[in-house]
PDBQT receptor file of N, H, CA, C and O in Angstrom, charges set to zero:
ATOM      1  N   UNK A   1       7.364 -17.174 -22.789  1.00  0.00    +0.000 N 
ATOM      2  CA  UNK A   1       8.307 -17.076 -21.697  1.00  0.00    +0.000 C 
ATOM      3  C   UNK A   1       7.908 -18.031 -20.589  1.00  0.00    +0.000 C 
ATOM      4  O   UNK A   1       6.732 -18.351 -20.416  1.00  0.00    +0.000 OA
ATOM      5  N   UNK A   2       8.885 -18.472 -19.856  1.00  0.00    +0.000 N 
ATOM      6  H   UNK A   2       9.841 -18.212 -19.997  1.00  0.00    +0.000 HD
ATOM      7  CA  UNK A   2       8.679 -19.353 -18.712  1.00  0.00    +0.000 C 
ATOM      8  C   UNK A   2       7.791 -18.653 -17.674  1.00  0.00    +0.000 C 
ATOM      9  O   UNK A   2       8.032 -17.496 -17.331  1.00  0.00    +0.000 OA
ATOM     10  N   UNK A   3       6.772 -19.350 -17.179  1.00  0.00    +0.000 N 
ATOM     11  H   UNK A   3       6.576 -20.290 -17.457  1.00  0.00    +0.000 HD
ATOM     12  CA  UNK A   3       5.814 -18.747 -16.250  1.00  0.00    +0.000 C 
ATOM     13  C   UNK A   3       6.469 -18.273 -14.959  1.00  0.00    +0.000 C 
ATOM     14  O   UNK A   3       6.077 -17.243 -14.411  1.00  0.00    +0.000 OA
ATOM     15  N   UNK A   4       7.445 -18.997 -14.474  1.00  0.00    +0.000 N 
ATOM     16  H   UNK A   4       7.764 -19.834 -14.919  1.00  0.00    +0.000 HD
ATOM     17  CA  UNK A   4       8.143 -18.573 -13.250  1.00  0.00    +0.000 C 
ATOM     18  C   UNK A   4       8.868 -17.248 -13.478  1.00  0.00    +0.000 C 
ATOM     19  O   UNK A   4       8.858 -16.367 -12.618  1.00  0.00    +0.000 OA
ATOM     20  N   UNK A   5       9.489 -17.120 -14.637  1.00  0.00    +0.000 N 
ATOM     21  H   UNK A   5       9.496 -17.836 -15.336  1.00  0.00    +0.000 HD
ATOM     22  CA  UNK A   5      10.183 -15.880 -14.982  1.00  0.00    +0.000 C 
ATOM     23  C   UNK A   5       9.188 -14.727 -15.133  1.00  0.00    +0.000 C 
ATOM     24  O   UNK A   5       9.464 -13.611 -14.694  1.00  0.00    +0.000 OA
ATOM     25  N   UNK A   6       8.056 -14.986 -15.738  1.00  0.00    +0.000 N 
ATOM     26  H   UNK A   6       7.832 -15.893 -16.095  1.00  0.00    +0.000 HD
ATOM     27  CA  UNK A   6       7.013 -13.968 -15.891  1.00  0.00    +0.000 C 
ATOM     28  C   UNK A   6       6.544 -13.493 -14.516  1.00  0.00    +0.000 C 
ATOM     29  O   UNK A   6       6.413 -12.291 -14.284  1.00  0.00    +0.000 OA
ATOM     30  N   UNK A   7       6.295 -14.422 -13.620  1.00  0.00    +0.000 N 
ATOM     31  H   UNK A   7       6.402 -15.399 -13.809  1.00  0.00    +0.000 HD
ATOM     32  CA  UNK A   7       5.839 -14.070 -12.272  1.00  0.00    +0.000 C 
ATOM     33  C   UNK A   7       6.881 -13.243 -11.530  1.00  0.00    +0.000 C 
ATOM     34  O   UNK A   7       6.546 -12.268 -10.858  1.00  0.00    +0.000 OA
ATOM     35  N   UNK A   8       8.123 -13.631 -11.653  1.00  0.00    +0.000 N 
ATOM     36  H   UNK A   8       8.395 -14.424 -12.199  1.00  0.00    +0.000 HD
ATOM     37  CA  UNK A   8       9.191 -12.885 -10.980  1.00  0.00    +0.000 C 
ATOM     38  C   UNK A   8       9.300 -11.470 -11.551  1.00  0.00    +0.000 C 
ATOM     39  O   UNK A   8       9.433 -10.500 -10.805  1.00  0.00    +0.000 OA
ATOM     40  N   UNK A   9       9.242 -11.364 -12.871  1.00  0.00    +0.000 N 
ATOM     41  H   UNK A   9       9.134 -12.152 -13.477  1.00  0.00    +0.000 HD
ATOM     42  CA  UNK A   9       9.314 -10.054 -13.502  1.00  0.00    +0.000 C 
ATOM     43  C   UNK A   9       8.138  -9.181 -13.073  1.00  0.00    +0.000 C 
ATOM     44  O   UNK A   9       8.315  -7.989 -12.825  1.00  0.00    +0.000 OA
ATOM     45  N   UNK A  10       6.950  -9.754 -12.983  1.00  0.00    +0.000 N 
ATOM     46  H   UNK A  10       6.806 -10.722 -13.184  1.00  0.00    +0.000 HD
ATOM     47  CA  UNK A  10       5.785  -9.000 -12.520  1.00  0.00    +0.000 C 
ATOM     48  C   UNK A  10       5.991  -8.492 -11.099  1.00  0.00    +0.000 C 
ATOM     49  O   UNK A  10       5.697  -7.333 -10.808  1.00  0.00    +0.000 OA
ATOM     50  N   UNK A  11       6.489  -9.342 -10.219  1.00  0.00    +0.000 N 
ATOM     51  H   UNK A  11       6.728 -10.284 -10.455  1.00  0.00    +0.000 HD
ATOM     52  CA  UNK A  11       6.720  -8.923  -8.823  1.00  0.00    +0.000 C 
ATOM     53  C   UNK A  11       7.727  -7.779  -8.751  1.00  0.00    +0.000 C 
ATOM     54  O   UNK A  11       7.518  -6.802  -8.033  1.00  0.00    +0.000 OA
ATOM     55  N   UNK A  12       8.811  -7.909  -9.494  1.00  0.00    +0.000 N 
ATOM     56  H   UNK A  12       8.980  -8.703 -10.077  1.00  0.00    +0.000 HD
ATOM     57  CA  UNK A  12       9.840  -6.867  -9.483  1.00  0.00    +0.000 C 
ATOM     58  C   UNK A  12       9.295  -5.552 -10.049  1.00  0.00    +0.000 C 
ATOM     59  O   UNK A  12       9.590  -4.477  -9.528  1.00  0.00    +0.000 OA
ATOM     60  N   UNK A  13       8.510  -5.645 -11.104  1.00  0.00    +0.000 N 
ATOM     61  H   UNK A  13       8.270  -6.518 -11.528  1.00  0.00    +0.000 HD
ATOM     62  CA  UNK A  13       7.929  -4.438 -11.687  1.00  0.00    +0.000 C 
ATOM     63  C   UNK A  13       6.900  -3.806 -10.753  1.00  0.00    +0.000 C 
ATOM     64  O   UNK A  13       6.791  -2.582 -10.687  1.00  0.00    +0.000 OA
ATOM     65  N   UNK A  14       6.149  -4.631 -10.035  1.00  0.00    +0.000 N 
ATOM     66  H   UNK A  14       6.237  -5.626 -10.089  1.00  0.00    +0.000 HD
ATOM     67  CA  UNK A  14       5.216  -4.080  -9.039  1.00  0.00    +0.000 C 
ATOM     68  C   UNK A  14       5.971  -3.251  -8.010  1.00  0.00    +0.000 C 
ATOM     69  O   UNK A  14       5.559  -2.143  -7.665  1.00  0.00    +0.000 OA
ATOM     70  N   UNK A  15       7.070  -3.792  -7.530  1.00  0.00    +0.000 N 
ATOM     71  H   UNK A  15       7.405  -4.692  -7.810  1.00  0.00    +0.000 HD
ATOM     72  CA  UNK A  15       7.872  -3.052  -6.547  1.00  0.00    +0.000 C 
ATOM     73  C   UNK A  15       8.391  -1.749  -7.142  1.00  0.00    +0.000 C 
ATOM     74  O   UNK A  15       8.358  -0.706  -6.488  1.00  0.00    +0.000 OA
ATOM     75  N   UNK A  16       8.866  -1.808  -8.370  1.00  0.00    +0.000 N 
ATOM     76  H   UNK A  16       8.893  -2.655  -8.901  1.00  0.00    +0.000 HD
ATOM     77  CA  UNK A  16       9.407  -0.618  -9.020  1.00  0.00    +0.000 C 
ATOM     78  C   UNK A  16       8.324   0.437  -9.235  1.00  0.00    +0.000 C 
ATOM     79  O   UNK A  16       8.552   1.624  -9.001  1.00  0.00    +0.000 OA
ATOM     80  N   UNK A  17       7.155   0.005  -9.678  1.00  0.00    +0.000 N 
ATOM     81  H   UNK A  17       6.970  -0.960  -9.868  1.00  0.00    +0.000 HD
ATOM     82  CA  UNK A  17       6.055   0.952  -9.887  1.00  0.00    +0.000 C 
ATOM     83  C   UNK A  17       5.631   1.557  -8.555  1.00  0.00    +0.000 C 
ATOM     84  O   UNK A  17       5.436   2.769  -8.463  1.00  0.00    +0.000 OA
ATOM     85  N   UNK A  18       5.488   0.744  -7.538  1.00  0.00    +0.000 N 
ATOM     86  H   UNK A  18       5.646  -0.241  -7.612  1.00  0.00    +0.000 HD
ATOM     87  CA  UNK A  18       5.084   1.245  -6.216  1.00  0.00    +0.000 C 
ATOM     88  C   UNK A  18       6.093   2.256  -5.691  1.00  0.00    +0.000 C 
ATOM     89  O   UNK A  18       5.712   3.281  -5.126  1.00  0.00    +0.000 OA
ATOM     90  N   UNK A  19       7.367   1.975  -5.876  1.00  0.00    +0.000 N 
ATOM     91  H   UNK A  19       7.677   1.142  -6.336  1.00  0.00    +0.000 HD
ATOM     92  CA  UNK A  19       8.413   2.895  -5.426  1.00  0.00    +0.000 C 
ATOM     93  C   UNK A  19       8.340   4.209  -6.194  1.00  0.00    +0.000 C 
ATOM     94  O   UNK A  19       8.430   5.283  -5.599  1.00  0.00    +0.000 OA
ATOM     95  N   UNK A  20       8.179   4.131  -7.500  1.00  0.00    +0.000 N 
ATOM     96  H   UNK A  20       8.107   3.259  -7.984  1.00  0.00    +0.000 HD
ATOM     97  CA  UNK A  20       8.099   5.344  -8.322  1.00  0.00    +0.000 C 
ATOM     98  C   UNK A  20       6.891   6.186  -7.927  1.00  0.00    +0.000 C 
ATOM     99  O   UNK A  20       6.995   7.406  -7.797  1.00  0.00    +0.000 OA
ATOM    100  N   UNK A  21       5.750   5.536  -7.737  1.00  0.00    +0.000 N 
ATOM    101  H   UNK A  21       5.665   4.546  -7.843  1.00  0.00    +0.000 HD
ATOM    102  CA  UNK A  21       4.531   6.258  -7.354  1.00  0.00    +0.000 C 
ATOM    103  C   UNK A  21       4.722   6.908  -5.993  1.00  0.00    +0.000 C 
ATOM    104  O   UNK A  21       4.330   8.056  -5.785  1.00  0.00    +0.000 OA
ATOM    105  N   UNK A  22       5.317   6.180  -5.081  1.00  0.00    +0.000 N 
ATOM    106  H   UNK A  22       5.635   5.248  -5.250  1.00  0.00    +0.000 HD
ATOM    107  CA  UNK A  22       5.534   6.700  -3.733  1.00  0.00    +0.000 C 
ATOM    108  C   UNK A  22       6.424   7.944  -3.755  1.00  0.00    +0.000 C 
ATOM    109  O   UNK A  22       6.183   8.899  -3.017  1.00  0.00    +0.000 OA
ATOM    110  N   UNK A  23       7.447   7.927  -4.603  1.00  0.00    +0.000 N 
ATOM    111  H   UNK A  23       7.643   7.151  -5.203  1.00  0.00    +0.000 HD
ATOM    112  CA  UNK A  23       8.379   9.049  -4.666  1.00  0.00    +0.000 C 
ATOM    113  C   UNK A  23       7.754  10.325  -5.210  1.00  0.00    +0.000 C 
ATOM    114  O   UNK A  23       8.109  11.422  -4.777  1.00  0.00    +0.000 OA
ATOM    115  N   UNK A  24       6.832  10.197  -6.151  1.00  0.00    +0.000 N 
ATOM    116  H   UNK A  24       6.544   9.306  -6.503  1.00  0.00    +0.000 HD
ATOM    117  CA  UNK A  24       6.306  11.406  -6.784  1.00  0.00    +0.000 C 
ATOM    118  C   UNK A  24       4.828  11.663  -6.523  1.00  0.00    +0.000 C 
ATOM    119  O   UNK A  24       4.335  12.748  -6.829  1.00  0.00    +0.000 OA
ATOM    120  N   UNK A  25       4.124  10.713  -5.976  1.00  0.00    +0.000 N 
ATOM    121  H   UNK A  25       4.525   9.832  -5.727  1.00  0.00    +0.000 HD
ATOM    122  CA  UNK A  25       2.664  10.820  -5.850  1.00  0.00    +0.000 C 
ATOM    123  C   UNK A  25       2.212  11.983  -4.989  1.00  0.00    +0.000 C 
ATOM    124  O   UNK A  25       1.259  12.674  -5.347  1.00  0.00    +0.000 OA
ATOM    125  N   UNK A  26       2.855  12.211  -3.887  1.00  0.00    +0.000 N 
ATOM    126  H   UNK A  26       3.629  11.649  -3.596  1.00  0.00    +0.000 HD
ATOM    127  CA  UNK A  26       2.384  13.217  -2.942  1.00  0.00    +0.000 C 
ATOM    128  C   UNK A  26       2.326  14.604  -3.573  1.00  0.00    +0.000 C 
ATOM    129  O   UNK A  26       1.484  15.422  -3.202  1.00  0.00    +0.000 OA
ATOM    130  N   UNK A  27       3.209  14.867  -4.517  1.00  0.00    +0.000 N 
ATOM    131  H   UNK A  27       3.893  14.202  -4.819  1.00  0.00    +0.000 HD
ATOM    132  CA  UNK A  27       3.280  16.203  -5.089  1.00  0.00    +0.000 C 
ATOM    133  C   UNK A  27       2.681  16.321  -6.476  1.00  0.00    +0.000 C 
ATOM    134  O   UNK A  27       2.127  17.364  -6.824  1.00  0.00    +0.000 OA
ATOM    135  N   UNK A  28       2.782  15.267  -7.274  1.00  0.00    +0.000 N 
ATOM    136  H   UNK A  28       3.232  14.419  -6.991  1.00  0.00    +0.000 HD
ATOM    137  CA  UNK A  28       2.501  15.420  -8.686  1.00  0.00    +0.000 C 
ATOM    138  C   UNK A  28       1.342  14.603  -9.242  1.00  0.00    +0.000 C 
ATOM    139  O   UNK A  28       0.668  15.057 -10.167  1.00  0.00    +0.000 OA
ATOM    140  N   UNK A  29       1.098  13.441  -8.721  1.00  0.00    +0.000 N 
ATOM    141  H   UNK A  29       1.645  13.071  -7.970  1.00  0.00    +0.000 HD
ATOM    142  CA  UNK A  29       0.074  12.572  -9.295  1.00  0.00    +0.000 C 
ATOM    143  C   UNK A  29      -1.304  12.928  -8.741  1.00  0.00    +0.000 C 
ATOM    144  O   UNK A  29      -1.423  13.289  -7.571  1.00  0.00    +0.000 OA
ATOM    145  N   UNK A  30      -2.341  12.831  -9.568  1.00  0.00    +0.000 N 
ATOM    146  H   UNK A  30      -2.244  12.538 -10.519  1.00  0.00    +0.000 HD
ATOM    147  CA  UNK A  30      -3.680  13.211  -9.117  1.00  0.00    +0.000 C 
ATOM    148  C   UNK A  30      -4.312  12.224  -8.135  1.00  0.00    +0.000 C 
ATOM    149  O   UNK A  30      -5.299  12.552  -7.477  1.00  0.00    +0.000 OA
ATOM    150  N   UNK A  31      -3.747  11.011  -8.033  1.00  0.00    +0.000 N 
ATOM    151  H   UNK A  31      -2.946  10.744  -8.568  1.00  0.00    +0.000 HD
ATOM    152  CA  UNK A  31      -4.308  10.007  -7.115  1.00  0.00    +0.000 C 
ATOM    153  C   UNK A  31      -3.249   8.963  -6.786  1.00  0.00    +0.000 C 
ATOM    154  O   UNK A  31      -2.265   8.811  -7.510  1.00  0.00    +0.000 OA
ATOM    155  N   UNK A  32      -3.458   8.262  -5.709  1.00  0.00    +0.000 N 
ATOM    156  H   UNK A  32      -4.257   8.386  -5.121  1.00  0.00    +0.000 HD
ATOM    157  CA  UNK A  32      -2.620   7.126  -5.355  1.00  0.00    +0.000 C 
ATOM    158  C   UNK A  32      -3.266   5.885  -5.949  1.00  0.00    +0.000 C 
ATOM    159  O   UNK A  32      -4.406   5.574  -5.604  1.00  0.00    +0.000 OA
ATOM    160  N   UNK A  33      -2.578   5.161  -6.836  1.00  0.00    +0.000 N 
ATOM    161  H   UNK A  33      -1.652   5.414  -7.117  1.00  0.00    +0.000 HD
ATOM    162  CA  UNK A  33      -3.191   3.954  -7.395  1.00  0.00    +0.000 C 
ATOM    163  C   UNK A  33      -3.324   2.870  -6.327  1.00  0.00    +0.000 C 
ATOM    164  O   UNK A  33      -2.502   2.761  -5.417  1.00  0.00    +0.000 OA
ATOM    165  N   UNK A  34      -4.372   2.082  -6.465  1.00  0.00    +0.000 N 
ATOM    166  H   UNK A  34      -5.039   2.171  -7.205  1.00  0.00    +0.000 HD
ATOM    167  CA  UNK A  34      -4.574   0.972  -5.532  1.00  0.00    +0.000 C 
ATOM    168  C   UNK A  34      -3.542  -0.119  -5.800  1.00  0.00    +0.000 C 
ATOM    169  O   UNK A  34      -2.862  -0.108  -6.826  1.00  0.00    +0.000 OA
ATOM    170  N   UNK A  35      -3.439  -1.036  -4.888  1.00  0.00    +0.000 N 
ATOM    171  H   UNK A  35      -3.991  -1.045  -4.054  1.00  0.00    +0.000 HD
ATOM    172  CA  UNK A  35      -2.544  -2.184  -5.053  1.00  0.00    +0.000 C 
ATOM    173  C   UNK A  35      -2.907  -2.956  -6.325  1.00  0.00    +0.000 C 
ATOM    174  O   UNK A  35      -2.031  -3.407  -7.063  1.00  0.00    +0.000 OA
ATOM    175  N   UNK A  36      -4.216  -3.100  -6.568  1.00  0.00    +0.000 N 
ATOM    176  H   UNK A  36      -4.928  -2.734  -5.969  1.00  0.00    +0.000 HD
ATOM    177  CA  UNK A  36      -4.676  -3.811  -7.754  1.00  0.00    +0.000 C 
ATOM    178  C   UNK A  36      -4.252  -3.075  -9.034  1.00  0.00    +0.000 C 
ATOM    179  O   UNK A  36      -3.854  -3.708 -10.011  1.00  0.00    +0.000 OA
ATOM    180  N   UNK A  37      -4.336  -1.753  -9.025  1.00  0.00    +0.000 N 
ATOM    181  H   UNK A  37      -4.659  -1.239  -8.231  1.00  0.00    +0.000 HD
ATOM    182  CA  UNK A  37      -3.917  -0.976 -10.193  1.00  0.00    +0.000 C 
ATOM    183  C   UNK A  37      -2.428  -1.134 -10.441  1.00  0.00    +0.000 C 
ATOM    184  O   UNK A  37      -2.003  -1.274 -11.588  1.00  0.00    +0.000 OA
ATOM    185  N   UNK A  38      -1.637  -1.113  -9.390  1.00  0.00    +0.000 N 
ATOM    186  H   UNK A  38      -1.983  -1.000  -8.458  1.00  0.00    +0.000 HD
ATOM    187  CA  UNK A  38      -0.193  -1.313  -9.531  1.00  0.00    +0.000 C 
ATOM    188  C   UNK A  38       0.089  -2.707 -10.089  1.00  0.00    +0.000 C 
ATOM    189  O   UNK A  38       0.954  -2.873 -10.949  1.00  0.00    +0.000 OA
ATOM    190  N   UNK A  39      -0.631  -3.689  -9.606  1.00  0.00    +0.000 N 
ATOM    191  H   UNK A  39      -1.334  -3.554  -8.908  1.00  0.00    +0.000 HD
ATOM    192  CA  UNK A  39      -0.475  -5.055 -10.105  1.00  0.00    +0.000 C 
ATOM    193  C   UNK A  39      -0.789  -5.120 -11.602  1.00  0.00    +0.000 C 
ATOM    194  O   UNK A  39      -0.052  -5.737 -12.371  1.00  0.00    +0.000 OA
ATOM    195  N   UNK A  40      -1.879  -4.486 -12.003  1.00  0.00    +0.000 N 
ATOM    196  H   UNK A  40      -2.477  -3.985 -11.378  1.00  0.00    +0.000 HD
ATOM    197  CA  UNK A  40      -2.253  -4.490 -13.418  1.00  0.00    +0.000 C 
ATOM    198  C   UNK A  40      -1.237  -3.732 -14.275  1.00  0.00    +0.000 C 
ATOM    199  O   UNK A  40      -0.974  -4.118 -15.414  1.00  0.00    +0.000 OA
ATOM    200  N   UNK A  41      -0.678  -2.675 -13.741  1.00  0.00    +0.000 N 
ATOM    201  H   UNK A  41      -0.891  -2.361 -12.816  1.00  0.00    +0.000 HD
ATOM    202  CA  UNK A  41       0.363  -1.939 -14.466  1.00  0.00    +0.000 C 
ATOM    203  C   UNK A  41       1.577  -2.839 -14.714  1.00  0.00    +0.000 C 
ATOM    204  O   UNK A  41       2.147  -2.829 -15.804  1.00  0.00    +0.000 OA
ATOM    205  N   UNK A  42       1.965  -3.609 -13.709  1.00  0.00    +0.000 N 
ATOM    206  H   UNK A  42       1.501  -3.617 -12.823  1.00  0.00    +0.000 HD
ATOM    207  CA  UNK A  42       3.099  -4.524 -13.848  1.00  0.00    +0.000 C 
ATOM    208  C   UNK A  42       2.782  -5.622 -14.864  1.00  0.00    +0.000 C 
ATOM    209  O   UNK A  42       3.626  -5.970 -15.690  1.00  0.00    +0.000 OA
ATOM    210  N   UNK A  43       1.575  -6.163 -14.800  1.00  0.00    +0.000 N 
ATOM    211  H   UNK A  43       0.890  -5.881 -14.128  1.00  0.00    +0.000 HD
ATOM    212  CA  UNK A  43       1.183  -7.209 -15.758  1.00  0.00    +0.000 C 
ATOM    213  C   UNK A  43       1.188  -6.661 -17.182  1.00  0.00    +0.000 C 
ATOM    214  O   UNK A  43       1.609  -7.346 -18.114  1.00  0.00    +0.000 OA
ATOM    215  N   UNK A  44       0.727  -5.447 -17.345  1.00  0.00    +0.000 N 
ATOM    216  H   UNK A  44       0.386  -4.891 -16.587  1.00  0.00    +0.000 HD
ATOM    217  CA  UNK A  44       0.718  -4.832 -18.672  1.00  0.00    +0.000 C 
ATOM    218  C   UNK A  44       2.142  -4.651 -19.188  1.00  0.00    +0.000 C 
ATOM    219  O   UNK A  44       2.420  -4.905 -20.360  1.00  0.00    +0.000 OA
ATOM    220  N   UNK A  45       3.033  -4.217 -18.319  1.00  0.00    +0.000 N 
ATOM    221  H   UNK A  45       2.808  -4.011 -17.367  1.00  0.00    +0.000 HD
ATOM    222  CA  UNK A  45       4.428  -4.030 -18.725  1.00  0.00    +0.000 C 
ATOM    223  C   UNK A  45       5.053  -5.354 -19.151  1.00  0.00    +0.000 C 
ATOM    224  O   UNK A  45       5.788  -5.398 -20.138  1.00  0.00    +0.000 OA
ATOM    225  N   UNK A  46       4.775  -6.411 -18.437  1.00  0.00    +0.000 N 
ATOM    226  H   UNK A  46       4.178  -6.375 -17.636  1.00  0.00    +0.000 HD
ATOM    227  CA  UNK A  46       5.318  -7.719 -18.793  1.00  0.00    +0.000 C 
ATOM    228  C   UNK A  46       4.724  -8.191 -20.118  1.00  0.00    +0.000 C 
ATOM    229  O   UNK A  46       5.430  -8.783 -20.934  1.00  0.00    +0.000 OA
ATOM    230  N   UNK A  47       3.449  -7.938 -20.337  1.00  0.00    +0.000 N 
ATOM    231  H   UNK A  47       2.876  -7.457 -19.674  1.00  0.00    +0.000 HD
ATOM    232  CA  UNK A  47       2.822  -8.318 -21.610  1.00  0.00    +0.000 C 
ATOM    233  C   UNK A  47       3.488  -7.601 -22.779  1.00  0.00    +0.000 C 
ATOM    234  O   UNK A  47       3.726  -8.208 -23.823  1.00  0.00    +0.000 OA
ATOM    235  N   UNK A  48       3.787  -6.332 -22.615  1.00  0.00    +0.000 N 
ATOM    236  H   UNK A  48       3.593  -5.839 -21.767  1.00  0.00    +0.000 HD
ATOM    237  CA  UNK A  48       4.478  -5.579 -23.663  1.00  0.00    +0.000 C 
ATOM    238  C   UNK A  48       5.860  -6.181 -23.899  1.00  0.00    +0.000 C 
ATOM    239  O   UNK A  48       6.283  -6.342 -25.043  1.00  0.00    +0.000 OA
ATOM    240  N   UNK A  49       6.557  -6.511 -22.824  1.00  0.00    +0.000 N 
ATOM    241  H   UNK A  49       6.213  -6.381 -21.895  1.00  0.00    +0.000 HD
ATOM    242  CA  UNK A  49       7.882  -7.112 -22.963  1.00  0.00    +0.000 C 
ATOM    243  C   UNK A  49       7.809  -8.469 -23.677  1.00  0.00    +0.000 C 
ATOM    244  O   UNK A  49       8.629  -8.765 -24.545  1.00  0.00    +0.000 OA
ATOM    245  N   UNK A  50       6.828  -9.280 -23.305  1.00  0.00    +0.000 N 
ATOM    246  H   UNK A  50       6.162  -9.039 -22.599  1.00  0.00    +0.000 HD
ATOM    247  CA  UNK A  50       6.678 -10.588 -23.953  1.00  0.00    +0.000 C 
ATOM    248  C   UNK A  50       6.427 -10.434 -25.455  1.00  0.00    +0.000 C 
ATOM    249  O   UNK A  50       6.978 -11.184 -26.260  1.00  0.00    +0.000 OA
ATOM    250  N   UNK A  51       5.596  -9.463 -25.826  1.00  0.00    +0.000 N 
ATOM    251  H   UNK A  51       5.148  -8.854 -25.172  1.00  0.00    +0.000 HD
ATOM    252  CA  UNK A  51       5.323  -9.224 -27.246  1.00  0.00    +0.000 C 
ATOM    253  C   UNK A  51       6.587  -8.777 -27.976  1.00  0.00    +0.000 C 
ATOM    254  O   UNK A  51       6.848  -9.215 -29.096  1.00  0.00    +0.000 OA
ATOM    255  N   UNK A  52       7.364  -7.911 -27.346  1.00  0.00    +0.000 N 
ATOM    256  H   UNK A  52       7.152  -7.555 -26.436  1.00  0.00    +0.000 HD
ATOM    257  CA  UNK A  52       8.608  -7.452 -27.961  1.00  0.00    +0.000 C 
ATOM    258  C   UNK A  52       9.606  -8.600 -28.090  1.00  0.00    +0.000 C 
ATOM    259  O   UNK A  52      10.298  -8.707 -29.103  1.00  0.00    +0.000 OA
ATOM    260  N   UNK A  53       9.683  -9.448 -27.084  1.00  0.00    +0.000 N 
ATOM    261  H   UNK A  53       9.121  -9.361 -26.262  1.00  0.00    +0.000 HD
ATOM    262  CA  UNK A  53      10.603 -10.586 -27.134  1.00  0.00    +0.000 C 
ATOM    263  C   UNK A  53      10.182 -11.564 -28.227  1.00  0.00    +0.000 C 
ATOM    264  O   UNK A  53      11.031 -12.108 -28.934  1.00  0.00    +0.000 OA
ATOM    265  N   UNK A  54       8.894 -11.788 -28.367  1.00  0.00    +0.000 N 
ATOM    266  H   UNK A  54       8.204 -11.347 -27.792  1.00  0.00    +0.000 HD
ATOM    267  CA  UNK A  54       8.404 -12.691 -29.409  1.00  0.00    +0.000 C 
ATOM    268  C   UNK A  54       8.715 -12.121 -30.798  1.00  0.00    +0.000 C 
ATOM    269  O   UNK A  54       9.117 -12.857 -31.699  1.00  0.00    +0.000 OA
ATOM    270  N   UNK A  55       8.531 -10.828 -30.962  1.00  0.00    +0.000 N 
ATOM    271  H   UNK A  55       8.204 -10.230 -30.231  1.00  0.00    +0.000 HD
ATOM    272  CA  UNK A  55       8.844 -10.191 -32.245  1.00  0.00    +0.000 C 
ATOM    273  C   UNK A  55      10.336 -10.289 -32.541  1.00  0.00    +0.000 C 
ATOM    274  O   UNK A  55      10.740 -10.509 -33.683  1.00  0.00    +0.000 OA
ATOM    275  N   UNK A  56      11.134 -10.127 -31.519  1.00  0.00    +0.000 N 
ATOM    276  H   UNK A  56      10.806  -9.948 -30.591  1.00  0.00    +0.000 HD
ATOM    277  CA  UNK A  56      12.590 -10.227 -31.671  1.00  0.00    +0.000 C 
ATOM    278  C   UNK A  56      12.996 -11.642 -32.111  1.00  0.00    +0.000 C 
ATOM    279  O   UNK A  56      13.846 -11.814 -32.985  1.00  0.00    +0.000 OA
ATOM    280  N   UNK A  57      12.379 -12.635 -31.496  1.00  0.00    +0.000 N 
ATOM    281  H   UNK A  57      11.689 -12.496 -30.786  1.00  0.00    +0.000 HD
ATOM    282  CA  UNK A  57      12.679 -14.031 -31.857  1.00  0.00    +0.000 C 
ATOM    283  C   UNK A  57      12.265 -14.343 -33.288  1.00  0.00    +0.000 C 
ATOM    284  O   UNK A  57      12.948 -15.103 -33.974  1.00  0.00    +0.000 OA
ATOM    285  N   UNK A  58      11.162 -13.770 -33.746  1.00  0.00    +0.000 N 
ATOM    286  H   UNK A  58      10.607 -13.152 -33.189  1.00  0.00    +0.000 HD
ATOM    287  CA  UNK A  58      10.708 -14.004 -35.117  1.00  0.00    +0.000 C 
ATOM    288  C   UNK A  58      11.672 -13.393 -36.135  1.00  0.00    +0.000 C 
ATOM    289  O   UNK A  58      11.781 -13.892 -37.255  1.00  0.00    +0.000 OA
ATOM    290  N   UNK A  59      12.367 -12.326 -35.761  1.00  0.00    +0.000 N 
ATOM    291  H   UNK A  59      12.278 -11.921 -34.851  1.00  0.00    +0.000 HD
ATOM    292  CA  UNK A  59      13.331 -11.697 -36.668  1.00  0.00    +0.000 C 
ATOM    293  C   UNK A  59      14.578 -12.530 -36.869  1.00  0.00    +0.000 C 
ATOM    294  O   UNK A  59      15.248 -12.419 -37.895  1.00  0.00    +0.000 OA
ATOM    295  N   UNK A  60      14.888 -13.361 -35.896  1.00  0.00    +0.000 N 
ATOM    296  H   UNK A  60      14.343 -13.451 -35.062  1.00  0.00    +0.000 HD
ATOM    297  CA  UNK A  60      16.115 -14.185 -35.985  1.00  0.00    +0.000 C 
ATOM    298  C   UNK A  60      15.949 -15.357 -36.897  1.00  0.00    +0.000 C 
ATOM    299  O   UNK A  60      16.884 -16.138 -37.076  1.00  0.00    +0.000 OA
TER     300      UNK A  60
């Protein structure tokens, strides 16, 4: 995938993860993840997406 697209997707996913954690963390989650943890969660999600996209392309 294009690196610019990967970076944008990571940023958007970071925002989404941070928002989700913020909405439920106070009541349900055992801890507030650090900014670095949220960043790594977003990077992991993009890596999974890239692998799925590559597998999809190989099927075509």
